[in-house]
N, C-alpha and C positions, 0 to 999 in steps of 0.2 A: 504495500500500500503507500509506504513512504512515510515522511515525516511531514507533519504540517508545517505551513509556513511559521516565519519566527512572530512576524507580525499578529497572527492568529491567537497566541498564547496568551494574551492581554485581554481582559475581558473591558470593553467599552464602558460599560454601567459602573465599573467600579474605578476608574480611574478619572480625577477631575480635571481641568483646565490648569489648575495650578500645581499639580505634583510635579516637583521637579526631577523626581526619579525618570521618569518616563520623558522618552525623546520628544522634543517639539514636531519633527516631521510625523511622527505615528500620529499625533493629535491632530495635526492638519490633513492627514491622510484619513482620520476617522469623521471629522467634521465636514470634508469635501465628499464623502461618501465612497471614495476610492477604496476603502477597506469595510468591510463587511456590507457593501452596498448589495451587491447582487445584479440580477436582471430585473427590470421593472417594465416587462410587457404587460399590459393592461387590455388587452382585445381590441374591438374596432377593427376585425379583419377585414371586413367589408370594404371599410374606407380605404383600408392600406392597399389594398389590391387594386381599387378604383385609381389610386396617387399613381401607379404606375403607368395607366395608360391615360391620365389627365398630363402627367408632366411629360411623358413621349410625346403628347400632341403639341402643347404648348412650346416645348423649346425646338423641337424640330421644324414646327410651323415658323417662328419667330427666327428662327437661323438660315431656312430657306428661303425667306420672303425678298431679302436685297439679292440673292444669287437668281433666283428666277426672273426677278426684274431686270437683271443684266443679261440674261441669256434670252428671255423670250422677245422676240421682234416684234415691234407695235406697242409693248407693254411699258410704254413709258412713265413712270412714276411722276406725280409734281415734284419739282426740283427740291421743295423745302421738307418734302416727305423723305428724300434721300439724304437731305442735308441732317435733319433728325436721327435717323436712324444710326449715319454714321457716326455722329459726335456723340448722341446720348450713349451709346455704346463705348465710345471713349471714356466717357464721366464714369459709367458703370464698373468698367474694367480696373480703372485706378483706384475707385473706391473698394473694389472688392479685395484690391490688395492690403489696404489698411485695415479695413474694418473687419471684413470676412474672412481674412486669413491670418494676419500679423496679429490681430488682439486676442482671437481665441487660442493662438498659438500660446502666449503668452500665460493665458488661463489652463493651458494643458500641460506645459515643461517649463514654464517662467520661474524666476526666482523664489516665489511666494506659494508655491503649489506643491502638491504631495510627491509627485516627481523631482522638482527642480531643488527639493529639501533635502534628496536621499541619494545617497550614494556617489559616483562621479558628477551624476546631473548639478550637484551642489557646488562643483568645484569651480563652475564658469556659468555665465548667462548664454545660453545654446542658442536661443532665438535669434538674436540679432547675431551671431556667429555664424548659423546657418543660413540665415538670408543674405548676410553678406557675401558668403562663398558663391552660394546661387547666383548672386549680380556679377560678381565678378568673372564667374565661368561663361554665363550669357553674354557677357559685354565683349571676352576675348572670341567666344565663338563669332559675334556679329563683326567685330574688327576685323579677324582672319579672312572672313569670306569676303568682306568689302576689298580689302588689302588685294587678294588674290584676283578678285573681278577686275578691279581698276588698273593694277597693273599689267595683267595680261591683256585685258580687253579696251581698256580705254575709259571705261564709265564707272561711275560712281553711283553707289546705293541711295539713289536720289527717287522721292515719291512725287511723280506727277498725276495727280488726281484728275487734273482737268481732260485727260482723254477718256479714262473710265466715266468719269462725270457727264461728260457730254453723250454716252453712249446709252445710260440709264435713265437719267431723267427728261422730262418733259419741257421743250424749249419756252423760255419765258414769254417770247412773241410768237404769233401764228405763223406757223412756216409748213412749208412740205415735208413730206417722210425723208428723212436722211439716215443712210447708214453708218455704222462704225468708220467704215472704210474713209469716208467722206467726210465725218468729223475729224478723224485724224489729219487728213490733208488739208483742211481749214486750220487746225492748231498747228501744224509744222509752218505755216505761211506767216505766224504771228508771234514775234517776240522770241524764238529761241536763242539760247547760250550759243556760243562757239563750238563746243563741245556736242551739243546736241546736233546742231548745223552738220558736222562731221560724222555724227553717227548716220543719219541718213544719206549721207554721199557715200557712202560704203557700198560694195557691190552687194548683191543680193544675199549672197552668202554668208558675207561677212556681218551684214545686218542680222541674219537670222541668228547666227551664232551669239552676237551681243543679246539680242531680246531672249535667247535662250537661258543666257547666264545672269540677267537682271532677274528674270522670272525664279529661278534658282534661288538667290539671294531672299527675293521678296516672299516664297513660299518657305524658305527657312525659317524667316521671323515668324511666319504666322502660325507655323507647327510647334513652335516653343510657345508662343501665345495660347494654342490650343491646349497642348500638353499641360500647361500651367492650370488652367481651366478646369481640365478633365481630372486631374489630380486632386484636385478640389472637391470635385463632384463625386468623387468614390465615396468618403466616408460619409458626407451627408446623406446619400442614398443609404449608405445601410443603417445611420441611424435612425432615418424616418421609418424604415422599414420593420425596427426594432425597438424603437423608443416608447416611455410609457407616457404620461399625464400631457407632455407640451406636444403630444403628436398632432394635435388640430390646429394649434398656432404655426407649427412648423410645417404642416402642409401646406397650409395656405401661403406662409410667407415664401416656400419654396417655389410654386407656380410664378411668382411674379419673379424672383431670384432667376432662376432658368430661363425665363423670358427676357429678361435684359440683359442677361449676359450671352444670350443665343442672337440677340438683336445685334449686338456689338460684334460678336463673331462671324454672323453672316454677312454685314457689311464690310468689314476688313476681307473677307473672301471673296466679295465681291469684286473689288478693287484691284484684284491680281487678275493680270492678263497673260495670255500666251500658255494655258494648260495643254498639254499634248493630247488629253481625253477629257472631253468635258464631264465625265461621271465622276471624276477623281472630287471636284468641287463638292457634288452631292454626296460623296460617299465621306467627306470630311463632314459636312454638317450632320448627316445620320450619325458619325461617331461621338459626335456633342449630345446629340439628341438621344440616343442610346445610353450613354453612359448612367446616368444617374438612375433610370426607371431599372435598369439591370441590377443596379446595384440596391434598389430597393426592394426587387425580387430576392437577392440574396440576405437582405436585412430579416426579410420576412422568413426565407429557410431557418435561420438561426434564432428566432424571434425567443425562443422560450429559453434558449441559454446564453445569448450573446450580452455582455456587460459591456455598454458602451464607456463606462467612467470607470474600467477596470484599471491597474497600472500600466499593463500592456498596452489598452486600447489608447491611453492618454500619450503614451510614447510614440505609437506609431501615429495618431492625429497631429500632434506637436512636430512632431519632425517633416510630415507631407504639407502641412499647413504651413509650416516655415519655409520650406523649397518652394510651394506655390505663391508665396507673398513675394519671395526674390524674383521669380518667373516675371509677376505680372507689374511689380513696383517698376523692372528696368523696361520691359516691354510698354507698360502704359506710359512712363515719364519720358523715354527715349523715342520709341518705336511710332508712338502715336501721339503725345503732345509735342514734343521736340522737333520731329522731324516734319509733322503737319504744319504746325504754327510757327515755333521759333526761326527754324532755319530754311522754312519755304519763302522764296523770295514772292511767290505770286499773292501772297497772303493780302495784301492792300490793295489790290485790283478791285475788289470789292467790299468794301467796308460795312455794308448792309450785309452781307452775307457772312461775313467774318464775326459780325456783333450777332447774328443767329446762332451760327455754330459755337460761338462760348456761351452763350444761353443755353442751347442744349446739352453742352459738356456739363454745366453746372446743374441742369436739371438732373442728368442722369446721375452723377455722384451725388445728390441731395437724396432723392429717393432711395438710391442704392444703402446710404447711410442709415436712414431712416428703419431701413428694413433691418438694419442690425441690431436696433432695440430689440428685436425677438428672435433672430438668428443670424 
C-alpha cells in the first residue's frame, strides 16, 4: 500500500493558526484547500455536456468569421466590422496574458501559495522567471527568422495590412466589384518604399520565393500566438468539466472568453496571405475551436476523481499559465501592438481609422479584464 504522505499525518482540526510547531506552508496548504481538499464535483452533468457543444460552436464560429470573410468572393464586410474584429482581438490577447494567465499563475505557484512556500518552489519566484525565459525564447526565434529572411532575401518582417484590408472590407465609396489582384496592383502604384519597389521588380520566380519566405515568418509568429492560447485552453477546459459550485459562473464566462479570443485569432489569421493550401487556415481555426471542448470532455471523464486544486495540479497549471503568459505578452505587445501601430509608417494616413482602432483595442482589453473578475 505504501506510506501516507507526510502532510496527512497532522489533523487540521487540532492545529491552530498560531501553533509555532507546525510549518506555515502546511497551514497555507490546508487553508487553500490543497491539502484535505479532494474532488468537488457536484453534478449538473447535462449542463456540462451541453458546454462541450456550445463552446465548440461559439469559439469555432468567431474564429472562422474573419477567415471566411477574406476567402469568399463578394463577401466584403463593412470596413469598421473588420477593424473591430482585428483590434478588439488584439486587446483581448494582451489582457489574457496579464489578467487570465499571469495573475492565476501567481495564485497557483506564486510566493504566497501552498506550492510557492514548499520545497524548491520556495527558493525563487518562479512565475516571473518562467515568463521571462519564455519571452526571450520567443524573441530569439522571431529575431533569427527575421535576420535569416532579410539577409538572404532582402525583405524584413513588416506587416502591410493594406493589401489584405482592401481584399476583405467593403469599399467606403460605392464602386464596381474588384478582386484582390487589382487591389494589389493599385496599392503597388501608391507610396511604396524603395525596398518594396525592388521586391516587385524582381522576376516572377524571385518574387514568388520572397512571398513564400514572408509567409513563413508570418505563419511562424501566428503559430506561436495560437500555441500560447491553446496552452491556456487545455486546463480551463478540464476544470470546467470537473469543477464544483463555480461551474455555472465559469460556463458563462468561458463562452465570452473563448469567443473573444477566437475573434482575435481569426482576424490575425485572415491577414496572412500565401497559404499553399487554403484548408490549412480552416484547420488552424478548428484546432482552436476544438481544444477547449475536447478538454471539457476529458474533465467529464475524470470528474469524480480529478482534484483541480491538488498540489500537482497547481504546479501544472501554474507552469502552463506562466509559459502562455510569456508567449502572449511578447506576441501581444510586439507582434500586434508595436508592429501594427508604433512601427507602422501608414498609421497616420487615416486618423479616424486609427482612433477607432485604438478604441476597439481598449474595448477588447476592458471587457476581457472585466471577465477576469469571475474567471
